[in-house]
N, C-alpha and C positions, 0 to 999 in steps of 0.2 A: 504323212499327216497323222495317220492313225497311231504311229509309234510315238510321235510327239504328244498326242493327246493322252495316250496310255501313261506316258512318263509323268505328265502333269497330274493325272489322277493319282499316281502312286506317290507324288511328292508330299511330304508332311505339311500339314496346315500350320502356318505360322501364327503364333499368338503374340499380342503386344506384350512387351516386357513390362513387368511391374516396376514401379519406382522404388527406390531405396526406402528403408524404414524411416530415416530422418526426414527425407523429402516428403514422404507421405504424412508423417506426423505434423510437419509444419503446415502443409496444405490443409489438412483436416482441422488443425487448430485455428487457422485463419478463417475457415468457413464457419466454424462455431462462433468465433469472435464476431464475425459480421452479423450472424443471426442475433446475437445478444445486443449488438449496437443498434440494429434495426428495431429491436424490441424496446430499447430505451427511448428511441426517437418517437415511437408510437405511444409511450407513456411518459410524457414530459414532466408530469408532476413528481415523478421519482427524482429526477435531476433537480427540479426546483426546490423540493423539500430538503434534498441533500445539501443545497447551498445555504438554506436559512440557518441551520444550526451553527456552522462556523462563523457566519457573519454576526450572529447573536453573541458568540463567545468574544469576538473581536471588540464589539461595542461594550459588552459588560465589563470585560477586564480592563479596557482602556479608560472608559469614562466612569465606571462605578467603583472598581477596585484599584485602578491604576494610581489614583491620588493617595491611597492608603498604604501602598507597598513601596517601601523605601529600599533602593539598591545601595549597597555599600559604596560610600564615597559620593553618592549623588544627593542633591538637595531634596528635602522633603517636598513631595508634590510635583517632582520633575517628571511629568507625564511623557515628555518626548524621549527621555532616556529609557523609560519603561516600555514605550512602544517598540523601540528598536530591540530591546531585550525580549519582549513578548512574542513578536510576530513569528520567529522561527518555531517557537513552541506551538503556536496556533496552527501553523502550516503542518507541522508534524502530527498534531492531534487530528487534524482533518484527514490526512491520508491513512492514519491507523483506524479511525472510526469507520472508514469505508469497509473494514473487515466484516462488520455486522451485516451490511447489505450484501456482501458477497456470499456469506454463509446462508442468509435468508433466501437468496435467489437460487442457490443450489438445492436447498431443502425444498423449495417450492417445486422445482423441476422434478425432484425425487418423488414428492407427494403426488404430483399429477401423472407420474409414469413416463415423463418425457425422457428421463435418463435411460429407462429400459428400452425405449424405442431407439435411442442413439446406440445402445449396446447391440441391438440386432443388426445394425448396419456394418458394412465392411470398412471400418475406420479405426484409426489408432486409439488405443484404450485411454491414453492420457490426453487426447485432443479435446475431449469434452471439458475437462477441468482447466487445461491450458487456455483454451479459447475463452472460457468464462473469466479467468483472471486477467487476460489481456484486455477484454472489453471493460472490465472494472478499472483497469489501469488508465484507459482512455478517458473514462468518466472522471476519475480522480484528477487527471491532468487538466481537464476543462474546469473542474471545481477550483483547482489551485490558481488558474489564470484569473477567474472571477474574484477569488479571495485576494490575490495580489493587487488587483485594481482597487478593491475596497481598502486594502491596507495603505496604498498610496494616497487615497482620498483623505484618510484620517491622519496622515502625516508620517507614515513609515517611509524610511529611505534606506537604500543600500549604499555602501561606500567602497565598492569594488568595481572592477571592470565587468562588462556584460558576460564575458566567458565565465568568470568566477560565479556570477549570480546564477547563470544557467546551470553551472555545476552544482550549486546549492539545491536548486529545484530537482535536478536529476537524482541527487542523494535522497531527497525526500520521497520521490516517486519509487526509487529502489526499495526503500523501507515499506512503502505502501504495497508494492507488489509482493514483497516477502510476507507481509502480514495477511494478504489476501489468500495465501495458501493455508494459513492457520484457519481463516474463515471457511475455506473449502472443506477442510477436515471436520470442522464443527458442523457444517451443513450436512455432511454425509453421515454424521454420527447421531443426529437427532431425528425425530419423527415429523416435526411440523416446522414451518417457517417462523412461527412465533417463538418456539424454543430456540431456534437458531439465532434469532435477534437477541434474545435475552442472554444466551450463552456467548454470543459474540461481543457483548458489551460489558458483562459482569467483571471480566478480568482486565478490560482496557482501562477502567477508571483508576485502580491502584497503579497500573503500569504508567499511565500518563501523569498522574499527580505526585507519585513518589519519584520525582525526576527534577531536572533543572529547567523544565519548560516554563513555569510560571513564577517561580521564586528561586533565588540562589540556594544551593543545598547547604551552605554553611550555617544556616539557621535551623537545620534539622537535627534531631538526636543522632548520636554517632552511628548507631546501627543503620538508621535510614540513610545517612550520608553514604555509607558503603554500598547499600542497595541501589541508591539513585545513581551513583557514579559508575556502576557496572551494568546499569540498565541500558539495553540497546537503544531504547527510545532516547535516553539522555545523550548518547553518543551522536545520534543523528541530529538532535537539536543543536548540540555544541558545534558539530561540523557545519551545519547550515549557517549558524551565526558567524562562524569563521569565514565561510565563503561569501556571505553577504556583507562582511565588514561591520557586523553589529556587536562585536565583542566589546566589553567594557573593562577597562584596565583595572578598575577597583573591584571587579568581581573575579575571584581566583578561578582558574580553570579547574583545579582539583583541590579539595580540602584534605583528602586522605592519600594523595599521591597516586591515584588510580591511573593505570596506563590508558584506558579509553578516553579519559578527559585530557590527557596530554597529547594524544594523537587522535582526535575525534573523527576526522574524515576517514582515515584508514580503518579505525575501529568500526565505524558505521558500515563501511563496505563489507568488512569481514563478518559482522553480525548479520547483515542482510543476506549475504550469499549463504551463510551457514543455515539460516532459517529456511531459505528456499530449498536447499539441498535436503534438509531433514523433513520438512513438512510436505514438500511435493512428493517425496517417496511415500510417506505415510498416507497422504490423501489418495494417491493413485492406487495404493494397495487396498485402502478402505473402499474405494470406488469399485474395484473388482469384486470384493467380497460382498459389499452391500447390494450390488445389482445381480449377483449370481443366482 
């Protein structure tokens, strides 16, 4: 017995194996995402105010401006044709404008020192930003659901099968997730949440309005037509219209022969994946240096 006991004392102590880097990163990202979702539930006015703006845009463009915007080949004042043309643009604008909220949230966490506390924990470096962007994606998805219901109430209809319609919303959410990484980089680069909100919106207005979201690009000057048709936002809008069955034969896909407008779904996916790859890398690098 003494020999057995001595051998047991000499045996090396076993330590639990650490999980792989990818598994750990996913686990930590989900924990941070859960934290941010709980925070959103405790501050419901953030979600409510986030719903008001897109609903206002739907009402204003449909009932105030819709009768004055004539689509090629459509009768003057044909608001139904304009509704179907408009809604993909409103959906896309909604998911991209969530960028400002993502940036402001990260800037607020930086300002309060919460990011430094996360950094002191044994967790994946990119998990803080990934968890934040995933939580913003969930909020954006809920906003899209409510906005789609409002769109149906005012007369918007899709003309494709449910799988295609879901694909259109997935395309929109992919763009929103990609842009949330731009917001994350902005939030890490400024000193206050107010600056992050301003910085997150100032570039979104030209991006969304120099596009095919609200009017056909064939009425724009030649230079703006090229910009609009190579705009990643325009590719997503055109792709969503195609998947929703809201394309109008009288509105040409491309005025300049731009490839993204001829293959909008594929172009949108390529643009979104490229934006995620570039800005996630930049945001994680900025996170490490900003909190060092």
